[in-house]
C-alpha positions as CSV (number, residue, x, y, z in Angstrom):
1,X,131.9,81.9,151.3
2,X,129.9,79.8,148.8
3,X,128.3,77.6,151.7
4,X,127.4,80.8,153.8
5,X,125.5,82.2,150.7
6,X,123.7,78.6,150.4
7,X,123.1,78.5,153.9
8,X,121.5,82.0,154.0
9,X,118.8,81.2,151.6
10,X,115.2,80.1,152.0
11,X,114.4,76.6,151.1
12,X,112.0,77.6,148.2
13,X,114.9,79.7,146.5
14,X,117.8,77.2,147.2
15,X,117.9,76.1,143.5
16,X,117.8,79.5,142.0
17,X,120.7,80.6,144.4
18,X,122.7,77.5,143.9
19,X,122.4,78.2,140.1
20,X,123.8,81.7,140.4
21,X,126.5,80.3,142.6
22,X,127.8,77.6,140.1
23,X,127.4,80.0,137.2
24,X,129.8,82.6,139.1
25,X,132.2,79.5,139.4
26,X,132.4,79.1,135.8
27,X,132.7,82.7,135.0
28,X,135.4,82.9,137.6
29,X,137.3,79.8,136.2
30,X,137.0,81.3,132.6
31,X,138.5,84.6,133.5
32,X,141.1,83.1,135.4
33,X,142.0,80.9,132.4
34,X,141.8,84.1,130.2
35,X,144.1,86.0,132.5
36,X,146.8,83.4,132.7
37,X,146.6,82.9,128.7
38,X,147.1,86.7,128.3
39,X,150.1,86.7,130.4
40,X,151.7,83.9,128.4
41,X,153.5,83.9,125.3
42,X,151.3,81.8,123.2
43,X,148.0,83.6,123.6
44,X,146.9,83.2,120.2
45,X,147.3,79.7,120.2
46,X,145.1,79.1,123.1
47,X,142.4,81.3,122.2
48,X,140.3,78.8,120.5
49,X,140.3,76.4,123.3
50,X,139.3,79.5,125.7
51,X,136.2,80.1,123.5
52,X,135.4,76.5,123.3
53,X,135.4,76.4,127.3
54,X,133.5,79.6,127.3
55,X,130.7,78.1,125.1
56,X,130.7,74.9,127.1
57,X,130.2,76.8,130.4
58,X,127.6,78.9,128.7
59,X,125.9,76.0,127.5
60,X,125.9,74.2,131.0
61,X,124.7,77.2,132.9
62,X,121.7,77.7,130.4
63,X,120.7,73.9,130.6
64,X,120.9,74.1,134.3
65,X,118.7,76.9,134.3
66,X,116.0,75.2,131.9
67,X,116.2,71.6,132.5
68,X,114.0,69.5,134.5
69,X,115.2,68.6,138.1
70,X,115.4,64.9,137.1
71,X,117.9,65.7,134.6
72,X,120.2,68.0,136.6
73,X,122.5,65.4,137.8
74,X,123.6,64.5,134.3
75,X,124.8,68.2,133.5
76,X,128.3,68.1,135.1
77,X,128.9,64.6,133.8
78,X,128.4,66.2,130.2
79,X,130.3,69.2,131.3
80,X,133.2,67.2,132.5
81,X,133.2,65.1,129.2
82,X,133.3,68.4,126.9
83,X,135.9,69.9,129.0
84,X,138.1,66.8,128.9
85,X,137.6,66.7,125.1
86,X,138.7,70.5,124.7
87,X,141.9,70.0,127.0
88,X,142.9,66.7,125.5
89,X,142.5,67.8,121.8
90,X,144.3,71.3,122.4
91,X,147.6,71.3,120.6
92,X,149.2,74.0,122.3
93,X,151.7,73.3,125.1
94,X,150.2,76.0,127.4
95,X,148.6,74.6,130.3
96,X,146.5,77.7,131.3
97,X,143.1,75.9,130.5
98,X,143.9,73.0,132.6
99,X,142.5,74.6,135.7
100,X,139.2,74.6,134.3
101,X,139.2,70.5,134.7
102,X,138.5,71.4,138.5
103,X,135.1,73.1,137.7
104,X,132.9,70.1,136.8
105,X,133.6,68.1,139.9
106,X,133.3,71.5,142.0
107,X,130.0,72.4,140.5
108,X,128.8,68.8,140.8
109,X,129.5,68.8,144.5
110,X,127.9,72.2,145.2
111,X,124.8,71.3,143.3
112,X,124.2,67.6,143.9
113,X,126.5,66.2,146.6
114,X,129.8,64.3,147.1
115,X,128.6,61.3,144.9
116,X,128.0,63.5,141.8
117,X,131.5,65.0,142.3
118,X,133.2,61.8,142.4
119,X,131.2,60.8,139.1
120,X,132.3,63.9,137.5
121,X,135.9,63.5,138.3
122,X,135.9,59.9,137.1
123,X,134.3,61.0,133.9
124,X,136.9,63.9,133.6
125,X,139.9,61.5,134.2
126,X,138.6,58.7,131.9
127,X,137.9,61.2,128.9
128,X,141.2,62.9,129.4
129,X,143.1,59.7,129.1
130,X,141.1,58.3,126.4
131,X,141.0,61.4,124.2
132,X,144.6,62.4,124.9
133,X,145.4,58.9,123.6
134,X,143.6,59.5,120.5
135,X,144.9,63.0,119.8
136,X,147.6,64.0,117.2
137,X,149.5,65.6,120.2
138,X,149.3,63.2,123.1
139,X,149.5,65.0,126.6
140,X,153.1,64.9,127.8
141,X,154.0,63.8,131.5
142,X,153.9,67.5,132.9
143,X,150.6,68.2,131.4
144,X,149.0,65.1,132.8
145,X,150.5,65.8,136.3
146,X,149.1,69.4,136.0
147,X,145.7,67.9,134.7
148,X,145.6,65.5,137.5
149,X,146.5,68.3,140.1
150,X,143.4,70.3,138.9
151,X,141.2,67.2,138.8
152,X,142.1,66.2,142.5
153,X,141.8,69.9,143.6
154,X,138.1,69.9,142.0
155,X,137.2,66.6,143.6
156,X,138.4,67.6,147.0
157,X,136.5,70.8,146.9
158,X,133.8,69.3,145.3
159,X,133.3,66.6,148.0
160,X,133.6,69.1,150.9
161,X,131.2,71.4,149.2
162,X,128.7,68.4,148.8
163,X,129.0,67.2,152.4
164,X,128.6,70.7,153.9
165,X,125.6,71.6,151.5
166,X,123.9,68.2,152.2
167,X,124.0,69.1,155.9
168,X,122.8,72.8,155.0
169,X,120.0,71.3,152.9
170,X,118.8,68.9,155.9
171,X,119.0,71.7,158.2
172,X,116.7,73.9,155.9
173,X,114.3,71.2,155.2
174,X,113.7,70.8,159.1
175,X,113.5,74.4,159.5
176,X,111.3,75.0,156.4
177,X,107.8,74.9,158.4
178,X,109.0,77.2,160.8
179,X,110.5,79.8,158.2
180,X,107.2,79.6,156.3
181,X,105.2,80.0,159.7
182,X,107.5,82.9,160.6
183,X,106.6,84.5,157.3
184,X,103.1,84.1,157.3
185,X,102.8,85.3,161.0
186,X,104.9,88.3,160.3
187,X,102.7,89.2,157.3
188,X,99.6,88.9,159.3
189,X,101.0,90.9,162.2
190,X,101.9,93.8,159.8
191,X,98.5,93.8,158.1
192,X,96.9,93.8,161.5
193,X,98.9,96.4,163.0
194,X,98.3,98.6,159.9
195,X,94.5,97.7,160.3
196,X,94.3,96.7,156.7
197,X,92.8,93.4,157.4
198,X,90.3,91.9,159.9
199,X,91.2,88.8,161.8
200,X,88.3,88.4,163.9
201,X,86.2,85.5,162.4
202,X,83.1,86.3,164.6
203,X,83.0,89.8,163.2
204,X,83.5,88.8,159.7
205,X,81.0,86.2,159.8
206,X,78.4,88.6,161.3
207,X,79.4,91.2,158.4
208,X,78.9,88.4,155.7
209,X,75.6,87.5,157.2
210,X,74.5,91.2,157.2
211,X,75.8,91.8,153.6
212,X,74.0,88.6,152.4
213,X,70.8,90.0,154.1
214,X,71.1,93.4,152.4
215,X,72.0,92.1,149.0
216,X,69.5,89.3,148.5
217,X,66.7,90.2,151.0
218,X,66.9,86.8,152.8
219,X,65.0,86.6,156.0
220,X,67.2,83.8,157.6
221,X,70.9,83.5,157.3
222,X,73.4,81.3,159.0
223,X,77.2,80.9,158.3
224,X,78.7,77.6,159.2
225,X,82.3,76.4,159.3
226,X,83.7,73.1,159.4
227,X,87.3,73.5,158.6
228,X,90.6,72.7,160.3
229,X,89.4,69.4,161.8
230,X,86.5,71.0,163.7
231,X,82.8,69.8,163.5
232,X,80.1,72.1,162.0
233,X,80.0,75.3,163.9
234,X,77.6,78.2,163.4
235,X,80.0,81.1,163.1
236,X,76.9,83.8,162.8
237,X,73.3,83.9,162.1
238,X,70.2,85.9,161.8
239,X,66.6,85.0,162.1
240,X,65.4,81.4,162.7
241,X,68.5,79.2,162.0
242,X,67.4,76.1,163.8
243,X,66.5,74.1,160.5
244,X,69.2,75.5,158.4
245,X,72.2,73.3,159.8
246,X,70.7,70.2,158.1
247,X,71.0,71.8,154.7
248,X,74.6,72.7,155.5
249,X,75.6,69.4,156.3
250,X,73.8,67.9,153.2
251,X,71.3,65.9,155.3
252,X,68.5,67.5,153.8
253,X,67.9,66.1,150.3
254,X,64.8,67.7,149.9
255,X,65.7,70.7,148.2
256,X,63.4,73.6,148.9
257,X,62.8,76.5,146.7
258,X,63.1,79.0,149.5
259,X,66.4,77.7,150.6
260,X,69.8,78.5,149.0
261,X,73.2,76.9,150.0
262,X,76.4,78.5,149.0
263,X,79.9,76.7,149.7
264,X,82.6,78.8,151.1
265,X,86.0,77.8,149.5
266,X,89.0,78.9,151.5
267,X,92.6,78.5,150.6
268,X,92.4,75.0,149.0
269,X,89.9,73.5,151.0
270,X,86.1,73.6,151.9
271,X,85.8,76.3,154.7
272,X,82.1,75.8,155.2
273,X,78.8,77.1,153.7
274,X,76.1,79.8,154.0
275,X,72.5,78.8,154.3
276,X,69.9,81.5,153.4
277,X,66.1,81.2,153.4
278,X,63.8,83.6,151.3
279,X,60.2,83.0,151.5
280,X,60.0,84.6,148.0
281,X,62.3,82.2,146.4
282,X,65.4,82.8,144.5
283,X,65.9,84.6,141.3
284,X,69.0,84.3,139.1
285,X,70.0,87.7,140.1
286,X,69.9,87.3,143.8
287,X,71.7,83.9,143.6
288,X,74.4,85.5,141.7
289,X,74.7,88.4,144.3
290,X,74.8,85.8,147.1
291,X,77.7,83.8,145.4
292,X,79.6,87.1,144.6
293,X,79.5,88.0,148.2
294,X,80.3,84.7,149.5
295,X,83.3,84.5,147.2
296,X,84.5,87.8,148.5
297,X,84.4,86.9,152.2
298,X,85.5,83.4,151.8
299,X,89.4,83.7,151.9
300,X,89.2,86.4,154.5
301,X,86.9,84.3,156.7
302,X,89.3,81.2,156.1
303,X,92.4,83.4,157.4
304,X,90.5,84.8,160.2
305,X,89.4,81.2,161.4
306,X,92.8,79.8,161.2
307,X,94.2,82.7,163.0
308,X,91.7,82.0,165.7
309,X,92.7,78.4,166.1
310,X,96.5,79.5,166.2
311,X,95.5,82.1,168.9
312,X,93.4,79.8,171.0
313,X,96.1,77.1,170.9
314,X,98.8,79.8,172.0
315,X,96.4,81.2,174.6
316,X,95.9,77.7,176.1
317,X,99.7,77.1,176.4
318,X,100.2,80.5,178.0
319,X,97.3,79.9,180.5
320,X,98.9,76.5,181.4
321,X,102.3,78.2,181.9
322,X,100.8,80.8,184.2
323,X,99.1,78.3,186.1
324,X,102.3,76.3,186.6
325,X,104.2,79.4,187.6
326,X,101.5,80.2,190.1
327,X,101.5,76.8,191.6
328,X,105.3,76.3,191.8
329,X,105.9,79.9,192.9
330,X,103.8,82.0,194.9
331,X,101.5,79.3,196.1
332,X,104.4,77.1,197.5
333,X,106.1,80.3,199.1
334,X,102.8,81.0,201.0
335,X,102.4,77.5,202.1
336,X,105.9,77.9,203.5
337,X,105.0,81.1,205.2
338,X,101.9,79.2,206.7
339,X,104.5,76.7,208.2
340,X,106.5,79.7,209.8
341,X,103.4,81.2,211.3
342,X,102.4,77.9,212.8
343,X,105.9,77.6,214.1
344,X,105.7,81.0,216.0
345,X,102.3,80.2,217.4
346,X,103.8,76.9,218.9
347,X,106.8,78.5,220.3
348,X,105.3,81.6,221.8
349,X,103.9,82.0,225.2
350,X,102.1,85.5,224.5
351,X,98.3,85.2,224.1
352,X,98.3,88.2,221.7
353,X,101.0,86.7,219.6
354,X,99.4,83.4,219.4
355,X,96.1,85.1,218.4
356,X,97.7,87.1,215.8
357,X,99.4,84.2,214.3
358,X,96.2,82.3,214.1
359,X,94.5,85.3,212.2
360,X,97.6,85.4,210.0
361,X,97.4,81.8,209.4
362,X,93.7,81.9,208.5
363,X,94.4,84.9,206.0
364,X,97.1,82.8,204.3
365,X,94.9,79.8,204.0
366,X,92.3,81.9,202.4
367,X,94.8,83.5,199.9
368,X,96.2,79.9,199.0
369,X,92.7,78.8,198.4
370,X,92.2,82.0,196.1
371,X,95.2,80.8,194.2
372,X,94.0,77.5,193.7
373,X,90.7,78.6,192.4
374,X,92.5,80.8,190.2
375,X,94.8,77.9,188.8
376,X,91.6,75.9,188.3
377,X,90.1,78.9,186.1
378,X,93.4,79.0,184.1
379,X,93.4,75.3,183.4
380,X,89.7,74.7,182.7
381,X,88.6,74.7,179.2
382,X,86.1,73.3,176.8
383,X,86.9,70.0,175.4
384,X,85.1,68.1,172.3
385,X,82.6,71.1,171.9
386,X,80.9,70.5,175.0
387,X,80.6,73.9,176.8
388,X,77.7,72.6,179.0
389,X,79.8,69.7,180.2
390,X,82.9,72.0,180.9
391,X,80.5,74.3,182.7
392,X,78.9,71.8,184.9
393,X,82.3,70.4,185.8
394,X,83.7,73.7,186.8
395,X,80.7,74.7,189.0
396,X,81.0,71.1,190.7
397,X,84.6,71.7,191.3
398,X,84.1,75.2,192.7
399,X,81.1,74.8,194.8
400,X,81.8,71.3,196.3
401,X,83.1,72.7,199.4
402,X,80.4,75.5,199.9
403,X,77.4,75.7,201.5
404,X,75.6,76.9,198.3
405,X,72.7,75.2,196.2
406,X,73.3,75.2,192.8
407,X,70.7,75.2,190.0
408,X,71.8,74.3,186.3
409,X,69.7,74.8,183.3
410,X,71.7,73.6,180.1
411,X,70.3,73.7,176.7
412,X,72.6,73.2,173.7
413,X,70.2,72.0,171.3
414,X,71.5,74.2,168.3
415,X,74.6,73.9,166.2
416,X,78.0,73.6,168.1
417,X,79.4,77.1,168.7
418,X,82.8,78.2,167.4
419,X,85.7,77.3,169.7
420,X,86.4,81.0,170.5
421,X,82.8,81.7,171.6
422,X,82.7,78.8,173.8
423,X,85.9,79.7,175.4
424,X,84.8,83.3,176.1
425,X,81.3,82.1,177.4
426,X,83.1,79.8,179.8
427,X,85.5,82.7,180.9
428,X,82.5,85.1,181.5
429,X,80.7,82.2,183.5
430,X,83.9,81.8,185.7
431,X,84.2,85.3,186.5
432,X,80.6,85.6,187.4
433,X,80.7,82.4,189.6
434,X,83.8,83.5,191.2
435,X,82.2,86.8,192.2
436,X,79.3,84.9,193.7
437,X,81.7,82.6,195.6
438,X,83.8,85.6,196.9
439,X,81.4,88.4,197.5
440,X,77.6,87.5,197.4
441,X,77.3,85.6,200.5
442,X,74.3,83.8,198.6
443,X,72.5,80.7,199.5
444,X,71.3,79.9,195.9
445,X,73.1,80.1,192.6
446,X,71.2,79.9,189.3
447,X,73.0,79.2,186.1
448,X,71.3,79.0,182.5
449,X,72.9,78.4,179.1
450,X,70.8,78.3,176.0
451,X,72.2,77.9,172.6
452,X,69.5,76.6,170.3
453,X,70.2,78.1,167.0
454,X,68.0,81.1,167.3
455,X,69.6,82.9,170.4
456,X,72.6,82.5,172.8
457,X,71.9,83.1,176.5
458,X,74.2,82.8,179.7
459,X,72.7,83.9,183.0
460,X,74.3,83.8,186.3
461,X,72.0,84.7,189.2
462,X,72.3,84.6,192.9
463,X,70.3,85.7,196.0
464,X,73.2,87.4,198.0
465,X,73.6,90.9,199.1
466,X,73.7,92.3,195.6
467,X,75.4,95.6,194.9
468,X,77.5,94.3,192.2
469,X,78.8,97.6,190.9
470,X,82.1,98.4,189.3
471,X,84.8,99.5,191.8
472,X,88.2,101.2,191.2
473,X,91.1,98.8,190.5
474,X,88.8,96.0,190.0
475,X,88.6,94.7,186.4
476,X,86.2,91.9,186.6
477,X,83.1,93.4,185.1
478,X,85.2,95.3,182.4
479,X,86.8,91.9,181.4
480,X,83.4,90.4,181.2
481,X,82.2,93.2,178.8
482,X,85.2,93.0,176.6
483,X,84.6,89.2,176.4
484,X,80.9,89.7,175.4
485,X,81.8,92.3,172.8
486,X,84.4,90.0,171.4
487,X,81.8,87.5,170.4
488,X,79.1,90.1,169.3
489,X,77.0,89.7,172.3
490,X,75.9,92.1,174.9
491,X,76.5,92.0,178.9
492,X,74.0,92.9,181.5
493,X,74.6,93.1,185.3
494,X,71.7,94.1,187.2
495,X,70.1,93.5,190.6
496,X,68.2,90.2,190.5
497,X,64.4,90.7,191.6
498,X,64.0,89.3,195.0
499,X,67.6,90.2,195.9
500,X,71.0,89.3,194.6
501,X,72.6,90.1,191.2
502,X,71.9,89.1,187.7
503,X,74.6,88.6,185.0
504,X,73.2,88.0,181.6
505,X,74.9,87.6,178.1
506,X,73.0,87.3,175.2
507,X,73.4,87.4,171.4
508,X,71.9,88.8,169.3
509,X,72.6,91.7,171.7
510,X,69.5,92.9,173.7
511,X,68.8,96.3,175.2
512,X,69.9,96.3,178.8
513,X,67.2,97.0,181.4
514,X,67.0,100.3,183.2
515,X,68.6,99.0,186.5
516,X,71.7,97.6,184.6
517,X,75.1,98.7,186.0
518,X,76.4,100.5,183.0
519,X,79.5,102.1,184.5
520,X,83.0,101.2,183.1
521,X,85.3,99.5,185.6
């Protein structure tokens, strides 16, 4: 029961729970001594030793609760010495209090391990023999045997408890990070489910930039983050932010009167900074307002950025798992089905059967190719904050076997984008390029990516048959719109001038053209 109680505790509360257990052991032992004493004939003679043991137990429990950790191991030794003195100097022949000799080794084992239990046992035995020899009424053989029994009993249980609790402590130490993570994720889940806290870093950053503009009158605002091992990224911005990144990095030592830099302090580390430009300069009041707003958002934004990173890692692992399942499952089964169709075509003498088998084989090959493209989509991701490189590599892999001319325009001259924004942009581009590959029958594909600090633009154009309207039970366009909305951008799907289709994602959001397809999928 004692070990189960210890094992069920959280690591941070183990010391407090162990103290309650050892205190309960002392109280139980005192009560047992008192009960045996009251049932004996010489209760009056043993009252003073019982009171003395109760005082020793109380003192030991209080010192354990208040003493520093480095001094805890000496408490059972001191308790063993005092208990042995009370027992040895007791003139009464009643041995009711001898059972308390088992308490110091037992408490030492539970609290500190088998070695402390052994030390408490040795201290009790030595003190008992020494003080018994100095007492006016030396311990007789029967009392020595009874005392030895309780000492050995305490040592045995203490050593066993010490070994078991050590194993439990090692296990709890190993599980502690997972316990803390589970608690944190449970709290975040509860808060997010109740709608009491926003965990979207992009929306929070955009809200922070808006609040700063409203409260200070700043013309240009940029929110930068460089926490959790990431380089400097612009989480949100308004106006011309091309020159503000140098202030966030501290590279611009020429302090300008119209630029204000405010640090964002997260939970124990520097999350990032906010850079504001006001052509009219900064008064003391406007500086105070900016600092107050930044402080209000800092911890929330830090939590959201961390949550985004956890979500990104989890999403990446899940995409890889799905890709493996597709490759090892349905793809292999389709390949095997293709072999069966080939076998049917080779043994059949019926021209109709052979022709049907050939058509079926072509369809299986097409489906297998689509599955491989889907696996490529799932596994492809942005590395080292190089969206343009990931996009160019993806386009090369997808179009290398197609008769399609590709024109790439990639401009990432602005600050690095947040990882989530880069990932969503890549997924939108993959969907748009996949639609061109499967449906457009185009000769040319134009892909434009611009991220220069003032705007974010992704365009995918083709000169195919067009008519990229939403269709029932097809979710591609809706998926692209949801991804765009998630990064505070707008998505426009419209006919391209000269034929074909234009897919445009832009931030800040722009007004769609009159020809844009607005139907929901």
